[in-house]
C-alpha positions in Angstrom: -14.9 -4.4 7.8 -16.0 -6.8 5.1 -15.1 -9.8 7.1 -16.9 -8.5 10.2 -20.1 -7.8 8.2 -20.0 -11.2 6.5 -19.7 -12.9 9.9 -22.8 -11.0 10.9 -24.8 -12.3 7.9 -24.2 -9.7 5.3 -22.9 -10.6 1.8 -21.2 -8.4 -0.7 -22.9 -7.4 -3.9 -21.4 -6.0 -7.1 -23.9 -3.3 -7.7 -24.4 -0.3 -5.4 -28.1 -0.2 -6.5 -28.6 -3.7 -4.9 -26.9 -2.9 -1.6 -28.7 -2.2 1.7 -25.5 -0.7 3.2 -23.1 1.4 1.1 -19.6 1.9 2.7 -17.1 4.2 1.2 -13.6 3.7 2.6 -12.2 7.2 2.0 -8.7 8.6 1.8 -7.7 11.8 3.4 -3.9 11.8 2.7 -3.7 14.4 -0.1 -6.1 16.9 -1.7 -6.8 15.0 -4.9 -7.6 11.8 -2.9 -10.0 13.8 -0.7 -11.8 15.2 -3.7 -12.1 11.8 -5.2 -13.6 10.5 -2.0 -16.1 13.4 -1.9 -17.1 12.8 -5.5 -17.8 9.1 -4.9 -19.8 9.9 -1.7 -21.9 12.6 -3.5 -22.7 10.3 -6.4 -23.9 7.5 -4.1 -25.8 9.9 -1.9 -27.7 11.4 -4.9 -28.6 7.9 -6.2 -29.6 6.5 -2.8 -33.0 4.7 -2.8 -35.3 4.6 0.2 -34.0 2.3 2.9 -30.4 2.4 1.8 -27.8 3.7 4.2 -24.5 5.3 3.3 -21.5 5.1 5.6 -18.4 7.2 5.1 -15.4 5.5 6.7 -11.6 5.8 6.7 -9.0 8.5 6.8 -11.0 11.4 5.4 -13.8 11.0 8.0 -11.3 10.5 10.9 -9.8 13.9 10.2 -12.7 15.8 8.6 -15.9 14.1 9.8 -17.9 17.3 10.3 -16.9 18.6 6.8 -17.9 15.3 5.2 -21.4 15.7 6.8 -21.6 19.3 5.6 -20.5 18.6 2.0 -22.4 15.4 1.6 -25.8 15.7 3.3 -26.9 12.2 2.3 -24.3 10.5 4.5 -26.0 8.5 7.3 -23.0 7.4 9.3 -19.4 8.5 9.8 -16.8 6.0 11.0 -13.1 6.9 11.6 -10.0 4.8 11.2 -9.6 4.1 14.9 -12.8 2.2 15.5 -13.4 0.5 12.1 -14.1 -2.7 14.1 -17.4 -1.2 15.2 -18.8 -1.3 11.6 -21.4 -3.9 12.5 -22.8 -1.9 15.4 -22.9 1.3 13.3 -24.7 -0.5 10.4 -27.2 -2.1 12.8 -28.0 1.1 14.6 -28.6 3.0 11.4 -30.8 0.2 10.0 -32.9 -0.1 13.1 -33.7 3.6 13.6 -33.4 6.6 11.3 -31.0 9.4 12.3 -31.9 12.9 11.3 -28.2 13.8 11.5 -25.3 11.5 10.6 -24.3 9.0 13.3 -20.7 9.8 14.3 -18.4 7.2 15.6 -15.0 8.8 15.9 -13.5 8.0 19.3 -9.8 8.5 19.7 -9.2 4.9 20.8 -6.1 3.5 19.0 -7.0 1.1 16.3 -4.5 -1.6 17.2 -4.7 -2.7 20.9 -8.4 -2.1 20.9 -10.8 -5.1 21.1 -10.1 -6.9 17.8 -13.1 -9.2 18.2 -11.3 -12.1 16.6 -11.1 -10.4 13.2 -8.2 -10.8 10.8 -6.0 -7.7 10.2 -5.9 -8.6 6.5 -7.7 -8.0 3.3 -7.9 -10.5 0.5 -6.6 -8.8 -2.7 -7.5 -11.9 -4.7 -8.1 -15.6 -4.1 -4.4 -16.3 -3.5 -3.1 -12.9 -2.3 -3.7 -10.9 0.9 -2.5 -7.8 2.7 -1.5 -8.5 6.3 -1.2 -5.4 8.5 1.6 -5.6 11.1 1.3 -2.1 12.6 -0.7 1.1 12.3 0.2 4.8 12.7 3.7 6.4 12.3 6.2 8.1 14.5 8.3 9.5 11.7 8.5 13.3 11.4 8.1 13.7 7.6 7.1 17.3 7.1 4.6 16.8 4.3 2.7 13.9 5.8 -0.7 13.9 7.5 -0.7 10.3 8.5 0.2 10.9 12.2 -2.7 13.4 12.3 -5.0 10.7 11.0 -3.6 7.5 12.4 -1.6 8.6 15.4 1.8 7.2 16.4 3.1 3.7 15.7 1.2 0.9 17.4 2.5 -2.6 16.5 0.4 -5.7 16.6 1.5 -8.5 18.9 3.7 -11.0 17.0 1.5 -14.0 17.9 -1.6 -12.3 16.6 0.1 -11.6 13.2 1.3 -15.2 13.1 -2.3 -16.5 13.8 -3.7 -14.4 11.0 -0.9 -15.6 8.6 -1.8 -19.3 9.5 -5.5 -18.6 8.9 -4.9 -17.0 5.6 -2.6 -19.8 4.4 -5.2 -22.4 5.4 -7.8 -20.4 3.3 -5.7 -20.7 0.2 -3.6 -17.5 0.3 -0.2 -18.1 -1.3 1.2 -14.5 -1.1 1.3 -12.3 2.0 2.0 -8.6 1.6 3.2 -7.2 4.9 2.0 -3.6 5.3 2.2 -0.7 7.8 2.9 2.9 7.4 6.6 1.8 8.1 7.2 -1.9 8.2 10.8 -1.4 9.3 9.6 0.2 12.5 7.6 -2.8 13.5 8.0 -3.8 17.2 9.8 -0.6 18.3 6.9 0.2 20.7 7.0 -3.4 21.9 10.7 -3.1 22.9 11.9 -5.2 19.9 15.1 -4.5 18.1 14.9 -5.1 14.4 11.3 -6.4 14.9 10.6 -6.9 11.2 13.5 -9.4 10.9 12.2 -11.2 14.0 8.7 -11.4 12.6 10.0 -12.7 9.2 12.1 -15.3 10.9 9.0 -16.6 12.8 6.8 -16.5 9.7 9.2 -18.5 7.6 10.0 -20.9 10.4 6.4 -21.6 11.3 4.6 -21.4 7.9 7.0 -22.9 5.4 6.2 -23.4 1.7 5.0 -26.9 2.4 2.2 -25.3 4.4 1.1 -23.4 1.3 2.7 -20.0 1.8 5.0 -19.4 -1.2 5.6 -15.6 -1.2 6.1 -13.0 1.5 6.5 -9.4 0.2 7.7 -6.4 2.2 6.1 -3.0 1.5 6.8 0.5 2.9 10.3 0.2 4.3 11.9 3.4 5.7 15.3 4.6 4.4 18.0 4.0 7.0 16.2 1.1 8.7 16.9 -1.7 6.2 19.4 -3.6 8.4 22.1 -6.0 7.5 20.2 -8.7 9.4 17.1 -8.1 7.2 19.2 -8.3 4.0 20.8 -11.5 5.2 17.4 -13.0 6.1 15.9 -12.1 2.7 18.9 -13.7 1.0 18.6 -16.9 3.0 14.8 -17.5 3.0 13.3 -18.0 -0.5 9.8 -17.3 0.7 10.8 -13.7 1.2 10.6 -12.2 -2.2 13.6 -10.2 -3.6 11.4 -7.1 -3.7 11.5 -4.0 -1.6 9.3 -1.0 -1.6 11.3 1.8 0.0 9.9 5.3 -0.6 12.8 7.7 -0.8 10.8 10.9 -1.7 13.8 12.8 -3.1 17.5 12.6 -3.8 18.8 16.0 -3.0 20.0 16.4 0.6 18.7 20.0 0.9 15.2 18.9 -0.2 15.2 15.9 2.1 16.2 18.1 5.0 13.3 20.4 4.3 11.1 17.3 4.1 12.4 16.2 7.5 13.4 12.9 5.8 16.7 11.0 6.1 19.2 13.1 4.0 22.1 10.6 3.9 22.0 9.7 0.2 25.2 7.8 0.5 23.3 5.3 2.7 20.9 4.7 -0.2 23.8 4.0 -2.6 25.6 1.7 -0.2 22.5 -0.2 1.0 21.0 -0.7 -2.4 24.4 -1.9 -3.7 24.6 -4.3 -0.7 21.1 -5.6 -1.4 21.7 -6.1 -5.1 24.8 -8.0 -4.4 23.1 -10.3 -1.8 19.8 -10.6 -3.8 20.3 -11.2 -7.5 17.3 -10.0 -9.5 16.2 -7.7 -6.7 13.3 -5.5 -7.7 13.1 -2.1 -6.0 10.0 0.2 -6.0 10.3 3.7 -4.7 8.3 7.0 -4.8 9.3 10.6 -5.1 7.6 14.0 -4.6 8.2 16.8 -7.1 7.5 20.4 -6.5 8.1 20.4 -2.7 8.4 23.9 -1.3 11.9 25.3 -2.2 12.7 22.7 -4.8 15.0 24.4 -7.3 15.6 23.3 -10.8 19.1 22.2 -9.7 17.6 20.1 -6.9 15.1 18.5 -9.3 18.0 17.8 -11.8 19.8 16.0 -9.0 16.7 13.8 -8.6 16.7 13.0 -12.4 20.4 12.2 -12.3 19.9 9.9 -9.3 17.0 8.0 -10.9 19.0 7.5 -14.1 22.0 6.2 -12.2 20.1 4.0 -9.8 17.7 2.4 -12.4 14.9 1.5 -10.1 12.5 -1.1 -11.3 9.3 0.8 -10.3 8.9 4.5 -9.5 5.8 6.3 -8.4 5.7 10.1 -8.5 3.5 12.6 -6.7 3.0 16.3 -7.1 3.5 18.0 -3.7 0.1 18.6 -2.0 -0.2 21.3 0.6 -1.7 19.8 3.8 -2.9 22.0 6.7 -1.6 21.0 10.1 1.5 19.3 8.8 5.0 20.5 9.7 5.5 21.7 6.1 2.3 23.9 6.2 4.2 27.1 7.1 6.2 26.7 3.9 3.1 27.1 1.8 2.9 25.9 -1.7 5.2 28.2 -3.7 6.2 26.0 -6.7 3.7 26.8 -9.5 1.4 24.0 -10.6 2.7 24.1 -14.2 6.3 23.6 -12.9 5.2 20.6 -10.8 3.4 19.1 -13.8 6.4 19.6 -16.1 8.8 18.0 -13.5 6.4 15.2 -13.0 6.3 14.6 -16.8 10.1 14.7 -17.1 10.7 12.3 -14.3 8.0 9.8 -15.5 9.3 9.9 -19.0 12.8 9.1 -17.8 11.5 6.2 -15.7 9.4 4.8 -18.4 12.5 4.4 -20.6 14.3 2.7 -17.7 11.4 0.4 -17.0 11.2 -0.6 -20.6 14.9 -1.4 -20.8 14.7 -3.5 -17.6 11.6 -5.4 -18.9 13.3 -6.0 -22.2 16.2 -7.6 -20.4 13.8 -10.2 -19.0 12.8 -11.5 -22.4 13.9 -15.1 -22.8 14.0 -15.6 -19.0 11.7 -17.7 -16.9 9.6 -16.2 -14.1 7.1 -17.8 -11.7 3.8 -16.1 -12.1 0.9 -16.1 -9.7 -2.3 -16.3 -11.8 -5.0 -14.0 -10.6 -7.5 -13.9 -13.5 -8.2 -13.8 -17.2 -8.6 -10.9 -19.6 -9.3 -10.8 -23.3 -8.1 -14.4 -23.8 -4.9 -14.0 -21.7 -4.2 -15.2 -18.2 -3.4 -12.3 -15.9 -0.6 -12.8 -13.3 2.1 -11.2 -11.3 5.7 -12.2 -10.9 7.8 -11.6 -7.7 8.6 -8.2 -9.3 5.0 -7.0 -9.2 3.2 -5.9 -6.0 -0.6 -6.2 -6.3 -2.5 -3.1 -7.5 0.5 -0.9 -8.0 2.9 -2.7 -10.3 2.6 -4.4 -13.7 1.0 -7.6 -15.1 2.4 -10.6 -16.9 0.0 -11.6 -19.7 0.2 -15.3 -20.3 -1.1 -17.4 -23.2 -2.6 -20.8 -22.2 -4.7 -22.3 -19.4 -4.2 -22.3 -15.7 -6.2 -22.1 -12.5 -6.6 -18.8 -10.5 -4.2 -19.1 -7.6 -1.7 -21.3 -9.4 1.9 -20.3 -9.6 2.9 -21.0 -13.1 6.5 -21.0 -14.6 6.4 -18.6 -17.5 8.9 -18.0 -20.4 8.9 -14.3 -21.0 8.4 -13.5 -24.7 7.5 -9.8 -24.8 8.1 -6.6 -22.9 6.3 -3.3 -22.5 7.1 -0.3 -20.3 5.3 -1.7 -17.3 4.0 -5.2 -18.3 5.4 -8.5 -19.6 4.0 -11.2 -21.8 4.9 -14.9 -22.0 3.9 -18.5 -22.4 4.0 -21.4 -20.0 7.6 -22.6 -19.7 8.4 -26.1 -20.8 9.7 -28.3 -18.0 
């Protein structure tokens, strides 16, 4: 949306007070995210000056557009996930003529496959890093998840379109591409491709080599059971593809996983991660878990703790189960008490914090390439291959470097989630 607006003559400003158009890209995935979205919308609506317009966009509006208008009367426009490419038309219409009621723009047309109008399916996270969307929607049956209700089923982007965006981003100075979708390992299924993610990565690395300026390719949101031997082999043979995998597992007890309608073959997880660690020395694995899912017993939760302690994941995110109407899990209700969820969350995160610290301490004395993204309190801020943008840790580096530079760093200190170091001597 930002790129489309900039092409139409808009420019971004840092202060909401100075903006002519305020856009809130909402989240509707779980209750706390919805409430945060409402809070931001209300605060902006209350502070609106004459002539300013406020547009609510994203997942919350796609699913709950009428409720957004009711709860935040100051919203001028409502734009869903499936026609975000119409942001310029919506903004122009609102600025040209006042609307007594919010202007709705919520057609059910799928996002991908609609008129892309030459826009990139990418968002710059920083000067040297970008997210590149390869598909949207999801066809998995996870019982707790509202994404299919919001986004619809899987729709993959044409391979050539993804490659064109990757080339354009690389020409603009991006050195890291983060491939994203609700399920990257399902890419191309609807296009008749077998192991489409591997095919895409082969083309990316063949056609945009490091000499062209693209140093890192990161895979986010892989689905258990769909990390193929071919994908592992390609990751091991192409240095551009980082030895990093984000694979949300959600739980480790087969009974819980079956109630979640998730893959319940925990043996596959053990075998595949062992295979990956053998093929990819230094592999960093991020995963996420849900605690307090309906029916989760203390024994099932203890199995999750034992699994995390045994597997020693590099990064773990944990969510408290959130009841979502309309999902397959809705009939189960929300029977686990909030205080039990909180206590389990605390125990799991305390366990993982100790594991993360130990893993980070093992890196002291080693050398890591670090992508510099800024400066804070006298230190350079950067990320290694082990750190996905926005969700993982930082490497704090003493010295001088340009933003966008990949700097060899000698690690000298370790914290639970972050590292510190100095430029490595050649």
